[in-house]
Legacy VTK file of the C-alpha trace (Angstrom):
# vtk DataFile Version 3.0
C-alpha trace
ASCII
DATASET POLYDATA
POINTS 437 float
-21.180 82.447 -26.683
-21.353 85.719 -28.633
-22.239 85.378 -32.312
-20.262 87.914 -34.326
-22.074 87.300 -37.622
-25.733 86.979 -36.603
-28.109 86.248 -39.418
-25.407 84.578 -41.528
-26.048 80.816 -41.778
-23.563 78.117 -42.689
-23.056 78.545 -46.413
-24.267 75.434 -48.220
-23.963 74.216 -51.804
-27.314 74.736 -53.551
-26.327 74.488 -57.214
-26.062 76.955 -60.058
-29.799 77.681 -60.278
-30.223 78.932 -56.718
-31.333 82.496 -56.089
-29.914 82.479 -52.561
-26.968 84.929 -52.394
-25.706 83.185 -49.250
-25.174 79.844 -50.959
-22.566 78.226 -53.176
-23.509 77.664 -56.795
-20.377 75.814 -57.906
-18.334 74.996 -54.819
-19.395 71.553 -53.670
-16.519 70.504 -51.379
-17.224 66.786 -51.758
-17.657 66.786 -55.547
-14.934 64.813 -57.324
-12.843 66.548 -59.977
-9.880 64.743 -61.543
-10.144 62.053 -58.874
-10.100 64.328 -55.804
-12.733 66.266 -53.846
-12.887 69.957 -54.649
-11.790 70.872 -51.115
-8.532 68.941 -51.584
-7.791 70.602 -54.928
-8.514 74.124 -53.684
-7.398 74.176 -50.029
-9.061 77.541 -49.378
-7.607 79.811 -46.686
-8.856 82.982 -44.962
-6.546 85.986 -44.798
-6.581 87.240 -41.219
-5.383 90.751 -42.180
-7.974 91.676 -44.788
-10.870 89.710 -43.374
-10.492 90.314 -39.648
-8.474 93.539 -39.529
-8.999 95.757 -42.590
-11.707 98.381 -42.075
-11.948 99.822 -45.575
-9.459 102.643 -45.202
-7.683 104.155 -48.170
-5.257 107.041 -48.644
-8.180 109.464 -48.893
-10.516 108.261 -46.159
-10.988 106.453 -42.878
-12.600 103.061 -42.493
-16.205 102.293 -43.392
-16.476 99.082 -41.342
-15.550 98.910 -37.664
-13.675 95.826 -36.489
-13.201 96.238 -32.743
-15.248 93.072 -32.038
-17.116 94.550 -29.106
-14.232 95.980 -27.093
-12.020 99.072 -27.058
-9.364 97.122 -25.140
-6.751 95.900 -27.628
-6.246 92.444 -26.126
-9.928 91.823 -25.462
-10.597 92.836 -29.070
-7.902 90.376 -30.232
-9.510 87.549 -28.261
-12.928 88.379 -29.666
-11.453 88.698 -33.147
-10.097 85.157 -32.903
-13.534 83.870 -31.944
-15.060 85.769 -34.861
-12.461 84.407 -37.281
-13.332 80.817 -36.496
-17.052 81.512 -36.658
-16.524 82.984 -40.124
-14.379 80.060 -41.307
-16.887 77.591 -39.891
-19.803 79.243 -41.670
-17.910 79.365 -44.975
-16.459 75.861 -44.700
-12.894 77.158 -45.021
-10.278 74.802 -43.576
-7.179 77.040 -43.385
-6.139 80.546 -42.415
-3.031 82.733 -42.896
-1.781 85.454 -40.566
0.804 88.117 -39.805
1.947 88.229 -36.203
0.454 91.700 -35.698
-2.901 90.559 -37.116
-3.533 88.130 -34.309
-2.143 90.191 -31.404
-1.523 93.950 -31.119
2.058 95.177 -30.833
3.108 96.162 -27.312
5.406 98.884 -26.031
8.353 96.454 -26.092
9.250 93.342 -28.034
8.867 91.297 -24.854
5.322 92.592 -24.364
4.488 91.890 -27.994
5.767 88.345 -27.640
3.769 87.767 -24.448
0.631 88.910 -26.257
1.376 86.496 -29.091
1.775 83.672 -26.583
-1.641 84.400 -25.085
-3.527 84.726 -28.361
-1.788 81.753 -29.983
-2.913 79.607 -27.024
-6.468 80.681 -27.800
-6.013 80.043 -31.540
-4.660 76.562 -30.852
-7.710 75.799 -28.731
-10.045 77.145 -31.428
-8.267 75.122 -34.111
-8.980 71.945 -32.157
-12.571 72.974 -31.485
-13.375 73.829 -35.118
-10.977 71.516 -36.963
-9.095 74.347 -38.700
-5.416 74.671 -39.648
-2.803 77.319 -40.437
-1.753 77.370 -44.094
1.116 79.779 -43.415
2.282 82.484 -41.074
4.461 85.541 -41.510
5.689 88.664 -39.727
4.511 92.214 -40.347
7.817 93.988 -41.049
6.365 97.000 -42.812
3.725 98.803 -40.707
5.790 100.061 -37.766
7.823 103.240 -38.466
11.019 101.402 -37.487
10.754 99.637 -40.858
10.476 102.837 -42.904
13.731 101.967 -44.704
13.238 98.216 -44.785
13.680 95.300 -42.386
16.100 92.695 -43.689
17.446 95.359 -46.051
17.540 98.199 -43.493
20.619 100.455 -43.442
20.638 100.223 -39.620
21.861 96.941 -38.081
19.606 97.430 -35.032
16.543 97.395 -37.269
17.851 94.221 -38.920
18.244 92.623 -35.484
14.745 93.658 -34.408
13.298 92.215 -37.624
15.184 88.963 -37.068
13.780 88.703 -33.534
10.258 89.381 -34.775
10.566 86.724 -37.489
11.907 84.253 -34.920
8.788 84.667 -32.810
6.435 84.570 -35.811
8.063 81.339 -36.981
7.709 79.882 -33.486
4.003 80.799 -33.538
3.635 79.153 -36.944
5.209 75.946 -35.624
3.102 76.068 -32.455
-0.078 76.352 -34.523
0.957 73.573 -36.922
1.447 75.897 -39.885
2.416 74.274 -43.171
4.323 77.262 -44.539
6.142 80.473 -43.670
6.120 83.419 -46.099
8.605 86.196 -46.790
6.726 89.098 -48.328
8.955 91.974 -49.318
7.141 94.683 -47.397
9.631 97.535 -47.640
12.522 95.369 -48.846
13.459 97.633 -51.710
14.343 101.248 -52.375
12.918 104.617 -53.360
16.125 105.977 -54.905
19.562 104.553 -55.650
21.101 107.829 -54.505
21.019 106.607 -50.889
21.058 102.826 -51.426
23.814 100.205 -51.105
22.017 97.608 -53.199
24.725 94.944 -52.906
24.761 95.036 -49.113
20.972 95.057 -48.902
20.605 92.005 -51.140
23.360 90.151 -49.287
21.748 90.951 -45.931
18.316 89.821 -47.078
19.814 86.478 -48.119
21.670 86.223 -44.787
18.422 86.782 -42.902
16.551 84.189 -44.941
19.311 81.641 -44.397
19.221 82.229 -40.633
15.455 81.758 -40.610
15.663 78.475 -42.502
18.341 77.137 -40.163
16.395 78.142 -37.068
13.094 76.837 -38.432
14.517 73.401 -39.123
16.179 73.353 -35.690
12.792 73.797 -33.947
11.026 71.164 -36.023
9.452 73.233 -38.798
8.914 70.755 -41.643
6.783 73.004 -43.831
7.673 75.110 -46.854
9.352 78.507 -46.884
7.913 80.877 -49.488
8.814 84.182 -51.107
5.924 86.253 -52.449
6.933 88.348 -55.481
5.736 91.943 -55.769
7.250 94.653 -57.974
6.354 97.820 -56.087
4.263 99.181 -53.222
5.049 100.104 -50.579
8.561 100.823 -51.936
8.973 102.101 -55.486
11.201 99.186 -56.492
11.104 95.965 -54.499
13.792 93.317 -54.664
11.184 90.553 -55.092
9.938 92.169 -58.326
8.467 89.067 -60.003
8.849 85.291 -60.153
11.889 85.423 -62.426
13.659 87.949 -60.189
12.982 85.917 -57.055
14.088 82.655 -58.660
17.328 84.323 -59.795
17.877 85.709 -56.282
17.288 82.322 -54.640
19.632 80.538 -57.037
22.324 83.200 -56.734
22.402 82.894 -52.944
22.025 79.115 -52.808
18.545 79.278 -51.291
16.786 77.506 -54.134
16.520 74.209 -52.246
14.798 75.882 -49.293
12.185 78.160 -50.876
9.199 78.022 -53.184
7.003 80.851 -54.434
3.724 82.161 -53.109
2.288 83.774 -56.240
-0.359 86.498 -56.027
-2.568 87.412 -58.974
-2.612 91.162 -58.285
1.176 91.281 -57.840
1.601 89.548 -61.202
-0.361 92.228 -63.036
1.489 95.011 -61.185
4.693 93.496 -62.594
3.263 93.614 -66.118
2.612 89.872 -66.294
-0.439 87.665 -66.251
-1.295 85.524 -63.241
-0.770 82.393 -65.334
2.630 83.601 -66.543
3.952 83.812 -62.985
2.483 80.421 -62.087
3.812 78.817 -65.268
7.303 80.142 -64.598
7.165 78.926 -60.992
5.947 75.493 -62.066
8.367 75.029 -64.947
11.277 76.153 -62.743
10.378 73.857 -59.850
9.305 76.659 -57.486
5.509 76.215 -57.466
4.262 76.439 -53.894
1.173 78.396 -52.879
-1.180 81.069 -54.201
-2.707 84.323 -52.975
-6.077 84.335 -54.706
-7.287 87.787 -55.659
-7.386 90.136 -58.629
-6.476 93.727 -59.360
-8.034 96.473 -61.411
-6.017 96.940 -64.598
-7.090 100.582 -64.750
-5.398 101.275 -61.408
-1.697 101.153 -60.655
-1.840 99.776 -57.132
-2.712 96.615 -55.240
-6.519 96.623 -54.991
-6.800 93.056 -53.597
-10.272 92.337 -54.959
-12.044 89.028 -54.564
-11.292 86.989 -57.708
-14.091 86.480 -60.219
-12.329 86.639 -63.617
-12.810 83.131 -65.001
-10.119 83.416 -67.668
-7.495 84.194 -65.026
-8.815 81.518 -62.708
-8.932 78.821 -65.384
-5.336 79.691 -66.276
-4.403 79.430 -62.602
-6.098 76.081 -62.044
-4.561 74.727 -65.247
-1.135 75.329 -63.712
-2.204 73.852 -60.362
-3.484 70.690 -62.039
-0.371 70.386 -64.206
1.758 70.768 -61.081
-0.014 67.761 -59.602
-1.926 69.925 -57.131
-0.824 71.602 -53.945
1.416 69.817 -51.473
1.458 72.160 -48.469
0.218 75.280 -50.235
-3.291 76.386 -51.073
-5.501 79.251 -52.193
-5.344 82.068 -49.652
-7.926 84.784 -50.285
-5.660 87.810 -49.942
-8.742 89.846 -50.787
-11.070 92.374 -49.228
-14.508 93.739 -49.918
-14.575 97.133 -51.598
-14.624 100.187 -49.345
-18.235 100.903 -50.280
-19.224 97.295 -49.486
-19.532 98.105 -45.825
-21.581 95.347 -44.168
-20.569 92.072 -42.558
-22.642 90.267 -45.181
-20.471 91.780 -47.918
-17.452 89.914 -46.520
-19.323 86.632 -46.882
-20.539 87.553 -50.347
-16.945 88.249 -51.398
-15.749 84.876 -50.174
-18.687 83.089 -51.789
-17.942 84.807 -55.109
-14.260 83.864 -54.935
-14.815 80.285 -53.803
-17.480 79.708 -56.453
-15.251 81.213 -59.147
-12.350 78.921 -58.250
-14.617 75.879 -58.052
-15.961 76.631 -61.526
-12.452 77.422 -62.745
-11.245 74.044 -61.482
-14.003 72.229 -63.371
-13.329 74.182 -66.568
-9.555 73.728 -66.365
-10.030 69.985 -65.924
-12.414 69.969 -68.899
-9.828 71.685 -71.097
-7.067 69.325 -70.007
-9.260 66.249 -70.456
-10.219 67.420 -73.950
-6.518 67.575 -74.785
-6.713 69.564 -78.017
-4.925 72.631 -76.697
-2.060 70.613 -75.242
-1.811 68.535 -78.422
-1.544 71.717 -80.477
1.398 72.909 -78.395
3.034 69.484 -78.581
2.668 69.443 -82.372
4.005 72.998 -82.683
7.286 71.924 -81.058
7.486 68.484 -82.669
10.662 69.275 -84.624
12.520 69.307 -81.316
11.825 65.575 -81.028
13.743 64.894 -84.246
17.428 64.025 -84.481
18.679 67.610 -84.733
16.379 68.820 -81.962
17.535 66.028 -79.667
21.202 66.785 -80.373
20.682 70.466 -79.501
18.761 69.633 -76.317
21.446 67.160 -75.255
24.220 69.707 -75.799
25.803 67.644 -78.591
25.295 69.995 -81.546
27.894 72.610 -82.469
27.489 76.023 -84.043
29.342 74.854 -87.148
26.994 71.865 -87.491
23.966 74.140 -87.298
25.474 76.407 -89.925
25.919 73.454 -92.297
22.311 72.455 -91.700
21.063 75.993 -92.409
23.128 76.323 -95.584
21.825 73.027 -96.910
18.127 73.635 -96.356
17.676 77.079 -97.886
14.841 79.190 -96.504
12.622 78.130 -93.585
8.846 77.724 -93.696
7.258 79.089 -90.519
4.000 77.519 -89.321
1.003 79.392 -87.888
0.611 79.932 -84.164
-3.195 79.905 -84.660
-3.799 82.119 -81.625
-7.295 83.110 -82.744
-8.299 79.462 -83.200
-7.020 78.560 -79.742
-8.811 81.489 -78.103
-12.040 80.444 -79.794
-11.479 76.823 -78.767
-10.916 77.900 -75.170
-14.214 79.793 -75.230
-16.054 76.764 -76.646
-14.592 74.463 -74.024
-15.366 76.869 -71.192
-18.823 78.060 -72.227
-19.998 75.975 -75.190
LINES 1 438
437 0 1 2 3 4 5 6 7 8 9 10 11 12 13 14 15 16 17 18 19 20 21 22 23 24 25 26 27 28 29 30 31 32 33 34 35 36 37 38 39 40 41 42 43 44 45 46 47 48 49 50 51 52 53 54 55 56 57 58 59 60 61 62 63 64 65 66 67 68 69 70 71 72 73 74 75 76 77 78 79 80 81 82 83 84 85 86 87 88 89 90 91 92 93 94 95 96 97 98 99 100 101 102 103 104 105 106 107 108 109 110 111 112 113 114 115 116 117 118 119 120 121 122 123 124 125 126 127 128 129 130 131 132 133 134 135 136 137 138 139 140 141 142 143 144 145 146 147 148 149 150 151 152 153 154 155 156 157 158 159 160 161 162 163 164 165 166 167 168 169 170 171 172 173 174 175 176 177 178 179 180 181 182 183 184 185 186 187 188 189 190 191 192 193 194 195 196 197 198 199 200 201 202 203 204 205 206 207 208 209 210 211 212 213 214 215 216 217 218 219 220 221 222 223 224 225 226 227 228 229 230 231 232 233 234 235 236 237 238 239 240 241 242 243 244 245 246 247 248 249 250 251 252 253 254 255 256 257 258 259 260 261 262 263 264 265 266 267 268 269 270 271 272 273 274 275 276 277 278 279 280 281 282 283 284 285 286 287 288 289 290 291 292 293 294 295 296 297 298 299 300 301 302 303 304 305 306 307 308 309 310 311 312 313 314 315 316 317 318 319 320 321 322 323 324 325 326 327 328 329 330 331 332 333 334 335 336 337 338 339 340 341 342 343 344 345 346 347 348 349 350 351 352 353 354 355 356 357 358 359 360 361 362 363 364 365 366 367 368 369 370 371 372 373 374 375 376 377 378 379 380 381 382 383 384 385 386 387 388 389 390 391 392 393 394 395 396 397 398 399 400 401 402 403 404 405 406 407 408 409 410 411 412 413 414 415 416 417 418 419 420 421 422 423 424 425 426 427 428 429 430 431 432 433 434 435 436
């Protein structure tokens, strides 16, 4: 059998003192953290689109890394690509993968041809899953690359485009079920607008909700028992996307009665594009009951677009894993590396080095987040800061029993209010000591 990554061994855990770049320093899949093996906490997944498809193109230049997998024929390349994907996952020890329909099989001249190609390649993927012991974390449909989706898919002004998108989602969901996928993701793609001058926002939002409701109903009817996700993103490719951030998506889901069917797939880079931190979006999802899955990457704060870099920022990662641990861990979700090597990192080895860096960073972040939570001082500080809400007046307000007149009487009787310190500098120093001290 052809080896697509010759010279790359299975990546083993060698410990933090190793000088081997093709080894894990912190990710020991069997090591116990908070009572579970690291692999069960982290549930790493490979992104088919960046890892197997992306060639390093940008708006100013063509690709720097060819990914034809030994054939100019589109379907032969797709079959070889599938073989390469499982070799890569096997060598990295990654259990899951995520895909768009057009990642795994090239689009044909007609929808029927595209579907037939998906049937063929999904048969191969199912066989490879059994051979290598791998699973699908989630699937989705690419409703943004083809020119037919220039004005959106579920929010398109043309009903024929809406119908085509619905048919494409139907097939992608069927592929996800066939492959045993544990989730299905709605990513906004071009579900938004460039200008309100030509946009019927009300109709577009209503139609997007109608499409999502149809997908849920169909998915359950064919035996899909996994989670449906929405992935927030504020902009790109459209100027303003309807899934702007976690709060916007949660409001949308509640408004249309979809809140019982969907959770969030939160991406780090999308959070910063929305002007938030990664942890903010995860905290909001967790506190609101919408925590689901995570796209693990990072952006460049000096750039205004989605750079999808492999994640190495420990502060962000510790914040992320703090939320995961407080959520009780993943149920069906996981950490999908929606990340790609930089355009100038143009060798096959660079792809492995990116994954190793990200997996090690999350393994270390898991250990550090658990250390902070086990120490307890930071949580106790927050609990103490809000202690007054446990008193009689605080309980009456929280229970909806207090009136405005009652609160006025209380305020008049007590005079001025003494405000305590938030001690941000102390807490930042404490976090540093717990992480690196």
